[in-house]
The first five atom37 places (N, CA, C, CB, O) and aatype in JSON, in Angstrom:
{
  "aatype": [12, 2, 13, 10, 13, 10, 11, 11, 4, 11, 2, 7, 9, 16, 13, 13, 5, 2, 16, 3, 2, 9, 16, 19, 12, 9, 8, 18, 15, 3, 6, 0, 9, 10, 6, 7, 10, 1, 10, 1, 15, 3, 13, 9, 9, 2, 13, 9, 18, 11, 6, 18, 13, 14, 10, 9, 1, 13, 10, 19, 16, 6, 2, 7, 7, 0, 6, 6, 3, 0, 6, 3, 9, 13, 5, 3, 7, 9, 9, 9, 9, 18, 8, 4],
  "atom_mask": [
    [1, 1, 1, 1, 1],
    [1, 1, 1, 1, 1],
    [1, 1, 1, 1, 1],
    [1, 1, 1, 1, 1],
    [1, 1, 1, 1, 1],
    [1, 1, 1, 1, 1],
    [1, 1, 1, 1, 1],
    [1, 1, 1, 1, 1],
    [1, 1, 1, 1, 1],
    [1, 1, 1, 1, 1],
    [1, 1, 1, 1, 1],
    [1, 1, 1, 0, 1],
    [1, 1, 1, 1, 1],
    [1, 1, 1, 1, 1],
    [1, 1, 1, 1, 1],
    [1, 1, 1, 1, 1],
    [1, 1, 1, 1, 1],
    [1, 1, 1, 1, 1],
    [1, 1, 1, 1, 1],
    [1, 1, 1, 1, 1],
    [1, 1, 1, 1, 1],
    [1, 1, 1, 1, 1],
    [1, 1, 1, 1, 1],
    [1, 1, 1, 1, 1],
    [1, 1, 1, 1, 1],
    [1, 1, 1, 1, 1],
    [1, 1, 1, 1, 1],
    [1, 1, 1, 1, 1],
    [1, 1, 1, 1, 1],
    [1, 1, 1, 1, 1],
    [1, 1, 1, 1, 1],
    [1, 1, 1, 1, 1],
    [1, 1, 1, 1, 1],
    [1, 1, 1, 1, 1],
    [1, 1, 1, 1, 1],
    [1, 1, 1, 0, 1],
    [1, 1, 1, 1, 1],
    [1, 1, 1, 1, 1],
    [1, 1, 1, 1, 1],
    [1, 1, 1, 1, 1],
    [1, 1, 1, 1, 1],
    [1, 1, 1, 1, 1],
    [1, 1, 1, 1, 1],
    [1, 1, 1, 1, 1],
    [1, 1, 1, 1, 1],
    [1, 1, 1, 1, 1],
    [1, 1, 1, 1, 1],
    [1, 1, 1, 1, 1],
    [1, 1, 1, 1, 1],
    [1, 1, 1, 1, 1],
    [1, 1, 1, 1, 1],
    [1, 1, 1, 1, 1],
    [1, 1, 1, 1, 1],
    [1, 1, 1, 1, 1],
    [1, 1, 1, 1, 1],
    [1, 1, 1, 1, 1],
    [1, 1, 1, 1, 1],
    [1, 1, 1, 1, 1],
    [1, 1, 1, 1, 1],
    [1, 1, 1, 1, 1],
    [1, 1, 1, 1, 1],
    [1, 1, 1, 1, 1],
    [1, 1, 1, 1, 1],
    [1, 1, 1, 0, 1],
    [1, 1, 1, 0, 1],
    [1, 1, 1, 1, 1],
    [1, 1, 1, 1, 1],
    [1, 1, 1, 1, 1],
    [1, 1, 1, 1, 1],
    [1, 1, 1, 1, 1],
    [1, 1, 1, 1, 1],
    [1, 1, 1, 1, 1],
    [1, 1, 1, 1, 1],
    [1, 1, 1, 1, 1],
    [1, 1, 1, 1, 1],
    [1, 1, 1, 1, 1],
    [1, 1, 1, 0, 1],
    [1, 1, 1, 1, 1],
    [1, 1, 1, 1, 1],
    [1, 1, 1, 1, 1],
    [1, 1, 1, 1, 1],
    [1, 1, 1, 1, 1],
    [1, 1, 1, 1, 1],
    [1, 1, 1, 1, 1]
  ],
  "atom_positions": [
    [[116.13, 134.86, 99.54], [116.15, 135.2, 100.94], [117.41, 134.59, 101.56], [114.86, 134.71, 101.66], [117.62, 133.38, 101.43]],
    [[118.22, 135.37, 102.21], [119.44, 134.89, 102.85], [119.18, 134.55, 104.31], [120.55, 135.94, 102.74], [118.35, 135.17, 104.96]],
    [[119.89, 133.55, 104.81], [119.73, 133.13, 106.19], [121.08, 133.13, 106.89], [119.08, 131.75, 106.27], [122.11, 132.87, 106.28]],
    [[121.05, 133.4, 108.17], [122.23, 133.29, 109.01], [122.12, 132.0, 109.81], [122.38, 134.52, 109.94], [121.06, 131.71, 110.37]],
    [[123.18, 131.24, 109.87], [123.21, 130.04, 110.69], [123.28, 130.46, 112.16], [124.42, 129.12, 110.31], [124.13, 131.26, 112.53]],
    [[122.4, 129.93, 112.97], [122.39, 130.29, 114.37], [122.86, 129.17, 115.28], [121.02, 130.72, 114.77], [123.75, 129.38, 116.11]],
    [[122.29, 127.99, 115.15], [122.58, 126.93, 116.12], [122.33, 125.57, 115.48], [121.72, 127.1, 117.4], [121.28, 125.34, 114.9]],
    [[123.29, 124.71, 115.59], [123.08, 123.33, 115.18], [123.23, 122.46, 116.43], [124.08, 122.9, 114.05], [124.3, 122.41, 117.04]],
    [[122.17, 121.78, 116.77], [122.14, 120.99, 117.99], [122.72, 119.6, 117.74], [120.7, 120.87, 118.53], [122.9, 119.19, 116.59]],
    [[123.0, 118.89, 118.82], [123.61, 117.57, 118.7], [122.72, 116.57, 117.97], [123.93, 117.03, 120.08], [123.21, 115.6, 117.4]],
    [[121.39, 116.82, 117.98], [120.48, 115.91, 117.29], [120.26, 116.33, 115.84], [119.15, 115.85, 118.02], [119.38, 115.78, 115.16]],
    [[121.03, 117.3, 115.35], [120.97, 117.7, 113.96], [119.94, 118.76, 113.64], [0.0, 0.0, 0.0], [119.79, 119.14, 112.48]],
    [[119.24, 119.25, 114.63], [118.24, 120.29, 114.4], [118.95, 121.63, 114.24], [117.19, 120.34, 115.56], [119.79, 121.99, 115.07]],
    [[118.62, 122.34, 113.21], [119.26, 123.61, 112.92], [118.23, 124.73, 112.97], [119.96, 123.58, 111.55], [117.13, 124.6, 112.43]],
    [[118.59, 125.84, 113.6], [117.72, 127.01, 113.68], [118.3, 128.09, 112.78], [117.58, 127.51, 115.15], [119.51, 128.3, 112.75]],
    [[117.43, 128.78, 112.04], [117.86, 129.83, 111.12], [117.13, 131.13, 111.4], [117.62, 129.39, 109.67], [116.03, 131.14, 111.95]],
    [[117.76, 132.24, 111.03], [117.13, 133.56, 111.11], [117.36, 134.28, 109.79], [117.7, 134.39, 112.32], [118.45, 134.22, 109.22]],
    [[116.34, 134.97, 109.32], [116.43, 135.76, 108.11], [117.42, 136.9, 108.33], [115.04, 136.3, 107.69], [117.44, 137.49, 109.41]],
    [[118.24, 137.23, 107.33], [119.22, 138.31, 107.48], [118.56, 139.67, 107.61], [120.16, 138.31, 106.3], [119.19, 140.61, 108.09]],
    [[117.3, 139.79, 107.18], [116.57, 141.05, 107.34], [115.89, 141.11, 108.71], [115.54, 141.21, 106.23], [115.1, 142.02, 108.97]],
    [[116.19, 140.14, 109.57], [115.62, 140.04, 110.91], [114.1, 139.87, 110.86], [115.98, 141.27, 111.74], [113.39, 140.35, 111.74]],
    [[113.62, 139.2, 109.84], [112.2, 138.9, 109.68], [111.98, 137.47, 110.13], [111.73, 139.12, 108.2], [112.73, 136.57, 109.76]],
    [[110.94, 137.26, 110.92], [110.64, 135.91, 111.39], [110.15, 135.07, 110.22], [109.58, 135.95, 112.51], [109.25, 135.46, 109.48]],
    [[110.75, 133.92, 110.06], [110.39, 132.99, 109.01], [109.72, 131.8, 109.68], [111.63, 132.56, 108.15], [110.33, 131.13, 110.52]],
    [[108.48, 131.53, 109.3], [107.77, 130.4, 109.89], [108.28, 129.1, 109.31], [106.25, 130.53, 109.66], [108.25, 128.87, 108.1]],
    [[108.74, 128.26, 110.18], [109.19, 126.93, 109.82], [108.42, 125.97, 110.71], [110.75, 126.76, 109.97], [108.25, 126.22, 111.9]],
    [[107.95, 124.88, 110.14], [107.28, 123.88, 110.96], [108.33, 122.97, 111.55], [106.24, 123.08, 110.13], [109.15, 122.38, 110.84]],
    [[108.3, 122.85, 112.86], [109.27, 122.06, 113.59], [108.66, 120.73, 114.03], [109.78, 122.84, 114.81], [107.46, 120.65, 114.3]],
    [[109.48, 119.72, 114.09], [109.04, 118.45, 114.63], [108.89, 118.59, 116.15], [110.04, 117.3, 114.27], [109.39, 119.55, 116.74]],
    [[108.22, 117.64, 116.76], [108.09, 117.65, 118.22], [109.47, 117.64, 118.87], [107.26, 116.44, 118.71], [109.7, 118.32, 119.87]],
    [[110.37, 116.88, 118.3], [111.74, 116.79, 118.81], [112.42, 118.16, 118.76], [112.55, 115.76, 118.01], [113.1, 118.55, 119.71]],
    [[112.23, 118.87, 117.65], [112.84, 120.2, 117.5], [112.23, 121.19, 118.48], [112.66, 120.7, 116.06], [112.95, 122.03, 119.02]],
    [[110.93, 121.1, 118.71], [110.27, 122.0, 119.65], [110.82, 121.77, 121.05], [108.73, 121.79, 119.63], [111.14, 122.72, 121.76]],
    [[110.93, 120.52, 121.46], [111.46, 120.21, 122.79], [112.89, 120.7, 122.95], [111.39, 118.72, 123.05], [113.25, 121.26, 123.98]],
    [[113.71, 120.49, 121.93], [115.1, 120.95, 121.97], [115.16, 122.48, 122.02], [115.89, 120.43, 120.76], [115.96, 123.05, 122.76]],
    [[114.31, 123.13, 121.24], [114.26, 124.59, 121.25], [113.82, 125.14, 122.59], [0.0, 0.0, 0.0], [114.35, 126.15, 123.05]],
    [[112.85, 124.49, 123.22], [112.42, 124.92, 124.56], [113.54, 124.73, 125.57], [111.17, 124.13, 125.01], [113.75, 125.57, 126.44]],
    [[114.26, 123.62, 125.45], [115.38, 123.38, 126.36], [116.43, 124.47, 126.22], [116.0, 122.0, 126.1], [117.06, 124.88, 127.2]],
    [[116.63, 124.93, 124.97], [117.63, 125.98, 124.69], [117.07, 127.39, 124.88], [118.14, 125.82, 123.28], [117.79, 128.38, 124.71]],
    [[115.79, 127.49, 125.25], [115.11, 128.79, 125.44], [115.12, 129.62, 124.15], [115.8, 129.59, 126.58], [115.37, 130.82, 124.17]],
    [[114.85, 128.95, 123.03], [114.88, 129.59, 121.72], [113.68, 130.51, 121.5], [114.93, 128.53, 120.63], [112.53, 130.08, 121.6]],
    [[113.96, 131.77, 121.19], [112.89, 132.71, 120.86], [112.13, 132.27, 119.61], [113.46, 134.11, 120.66], [110.93, 132.5, 119.5]],
    [[112.83, 131.63, 118.68], [112.18, 131.16, 117.46], [111.11, 130.12, 117.77], [113.21, 130.59, 116.49], [110.03, 130.13, 117.18]],
    [[111.43, 129.22, 118.69], [110.48, 128.17, 119.04], [109.29, 128.76, 119.79], [111.15, 127.08, 119.89], [108.15, 128.37, 119.53]],
    [[109.53, 129.69, 120.7], [108.42, 130.33, 121.42], [107.52, 131.05, 120.43], [108.95, 131.33, 122.49], [106.3, 130.95, 120.54]],
    [[108.08, 131.77, 119.47], [107.27, 132.45, 118.45], [106.5, 131.43, 117.61], [108.17, 133.31, 117.53], [105.33, 131.65, 117.29]],
    [[107.14, 130.33, 117.28], [106.47, 129.29, 116.51], [105.29, 128.73, 117.29], [107.45, 128.16, 116.15], [104.19, 128.6, 116.75]],
    [[105.5, 128.41, 118.57], [104.43, 127.86, 119.41], [103.28, 128.86, 119.49], [104.96, 127.52, 120.83], [102.11, 128.48, 119.38]],
    [[103.61, 130.13, 119.68], [102.57, 131.16, 119.78], [101.75, 131.23, 118.48], [103.2, 132.54, 120.09], [100.52, 131.19, 118.51]],
    [[102.44, 131.32, 117.36], [101.74, 131.46, 116.08], [100.97, 130.2, 115.7], [102.72, 131.81, 114.98], [99.93, 130.27, 115.04]],
    [[101.49, 129.06, 116.11], [100.88, 127.78, 115.73], [99.69, 127.41, 116.64], [101.92, 126.68, 115.77], [98.69, 126.87, 116.17]],
    [[99.81, 127.69, 117.94], [98.84, 127.16, 118.89], [97.96, 128.2, 119.58], [99.57, 126.4, 119.93], [96.87, 127.86, 120.05]],
    [[98.4, 129.46, 119.65], [97.58, 130.45, 120.34], [96.2, 130.65, 119.7], [98.31, 131.76, 120.38], [95.22, 130.8, 120.44]],
    [[96.07, 130.67, 118.38], [94.72, 130.83, 117.8], [93.72, 129.78, 118.3], [94.81, 130.77, 116.29], [92.56, 130.1, 118.54]],
    [[94.15, 128.55, 118.46], [93.27, 127.51, 118.98], [92.92, 127.78, 120.44], [93.94, 126.13, 118.84], [91.76, 127.64, 120.84]],
    [[93.9, 128.16, 121.24], [93.65, 128.48, 122.65], [92.66, 129.64, 122.75], [94.97, 128.83, 123.39], [91.71, 129.59, 123.54]],
    [[92.88, 130.68, 121.95], [91.98, 131.85, 121.96], [90.56, 131.42, 121.58], [92.49, 132.95, 120.99], [89.59, 131.84, 122.22]],
    [[90.43, 130.59, 120.56], [89.12, 130.12, 120.12], [88.42, 129.35, 121.24], [89.25, 129.24, 118.88], [87.26, 129.62, 121.55]],
    [[89.13, 128.41, 121.85], [88.53, 127.59, 122.9], [88.1, 128.44, 124.1], [89.5, 126.52, 123.35], [87.03, 128.22, 124.66]],
    [[88.92, 129.38, 124.48], [88.59, 130.23, 125.64], [87.4, 131.13, 125.32], [89.81, 131.08, 126.06], [86.47, 131.23, 126.12]],
    [[87.43, 131.8, 124.18], [86.33, 132.73, 123.86], [85.03, 132.0, 123.57], [86.71, 133.6, 122.67], [83.96, 132.54, 123.86]],
    [[85.09, 130.81, 123.01], [83.87, 130.02, 122.77], [83.24, 129.5, 124.05], [84.18, 128.85, 121.85], [82.07, 129.13, 124.07]],
    [[84.02, 129.48, 125.11], [83.51, 129.02, 126.4], [83.32, 130.16, 127.39], [84.45, 128.0, 126.98], [83.33, 129.94, 128.6]],
    [[83.13, 131.37, 126.87], [82.77, 132.51, 127.7], [83.91, 133.35, 128.22], [0.0, 0.0, 0.0], [83.67, 134.32, 128.93]],
    [[85.14, 133.01, 127.89], [86.27, 133.8, 128.35], [86.59, 134.92, 127.38], [0.0, 0.0, 0.0], [86.1, 134.96, 126.25]],
    [[87.42, 135.83, 127.84], [87.87, 136.95, 127.01], [89.21, 136.61, 126.37], [87.98, 138.25, 127.85], [89.89, 135.67, 126.79]],
    [[89.59, 137.38, 125.37], [90.88, 137.15, 124.71], [92.03, 137.32, 125.71], [91.06, 138.13, 123.52], [93.04, 136.63, 125.62]],
    [[91.87, 138.24, 126.65], [92.9, 138.44, 127.68], [93.06, 137.18, 128.53], [92.54, 139.65, 128.57], [94.17, 136.85, 128.96]],
    [[91.95, 136.48, 128.78], [92.03, 135.21, 129.53], [92.86, 134.19, 128.75], [90.61, 134.65, 129.81], [93.67, 133.47, 129.32]],
    [[92.64, 134.15, 127.45], [93.39, 133.22, 126.6], [94.88, 133.56, 126.64], [92.87, 133.26, 125.16], [95.72, 132.66, 126.71]],
    [[95.21, 134.84, 126.58], [96.61, 135.26, 126.64], [97.23, 134.85, 127.97], [96.73, 136.79, 126.45], [98.37, 134.37, 128.0]],
    [[96.5, 135.03, 129.07], [97.0, 134.65, 130.39], [97.22, 133.14, 130.48], [96.02, 135.09, 131.48], [98.25, 132.69, 131.0]],
    [[96.27, 132.37, 129.98], [96.38, 130.92, 130.02], [97.58, 130.45, 129.2], [95.08, 130.26, 129.51], [98.35, 129.6, 129.63]],
    [[97.73, 131.02, 128.01], [98.85, 130.64, 127.15], [100.18, 130.98, 127.82], [98.74, 131.35, 125.78], [101.1, 130.16, 127.84]],
    [[100.28, 132.19, 128.37], [101.51, 132.61, 129.02], [101.82, 131.72, 130.23], [101.41, 134.09, 129.46], [102.96, 131.33, 130.43]],
    [[100.8, 131.41, 131.02], [101.0, 130.52, 132.17], [101.53, 129.16, 131.72], [99.69, 130.34, 132.95], [102.4, 128.58, 132.37]],
    [[101.0, 128.66, 130.61], [101.47, 127.38, 130.08], [102.92, 127.43, 129.67], [0.0, 0.0, 0.0], [103.68, 126.5, 129.95]],
    [[103.32, 128.5, 129.0], [104.72, 128.66, 128.58], [105.63, 128.74, 129.81], [104.89, 129.92, 127.69], [106.71, 128.15, 129.83]],
    [[105.21, 129.47, 130.82], [106.01, 129.59, 132.05], [106.17, 128.23, 132.72], [105.35, 130.59, 133.03], [107.26, 127.89, 133.18]],
    [[105.1, 127.46, 132.76], [105.19, 126.11, 133.36], [106.17, 125.24, 132.58], [103.8, 125.44, 133.39], [106.96, 124.52, 133.18]],
    [[106.12, 125.3, 131.26], [107.04, 124.52, 130.43], [108.49, 124.95, 130.71], [106.7, 124.69, 128.92], [109.37, 124.1, 130.8]],
    [[108.73, 126.26, 130.84], [110.08, 126.76, 131.09], [110.63, 126.27, 132.42], [110.1, 128.28, 131.06], [111.83, 126.08, 132.56]],
    [[109.77, 126.07, 133.4], [110.25, 125.65, 134.72], [110.43, 124.15, 134.84], [109.29, 126.12, 135.77], [110.89, 123.67, 135.87]],
    [[110.08, 123.41, 133.8], [110.25, 121.94, 133.84], [111.65, 121.53, 133.5], [109.29, 121.26, 132.89], [111.96, 120.34, 133.49]]
  ]
}
């Protein structure tokens, strides 16, 4: 699998994209997630969604909410993080 170099941050965190434009799941440290959010990285947003949305959906639906409620809550959380 070939990768294209996208961004190397001052703290040494590097973001990669597959040359076939396929999302590659990489586990990021908390530091990398914060840096990616600061840079508005689509890769980090996708990672957060894939990593944390299933738990949010589970918690909301187990407490009487719908999946759409979970999506709204997750999106609201991401928007709040972006405005910080």
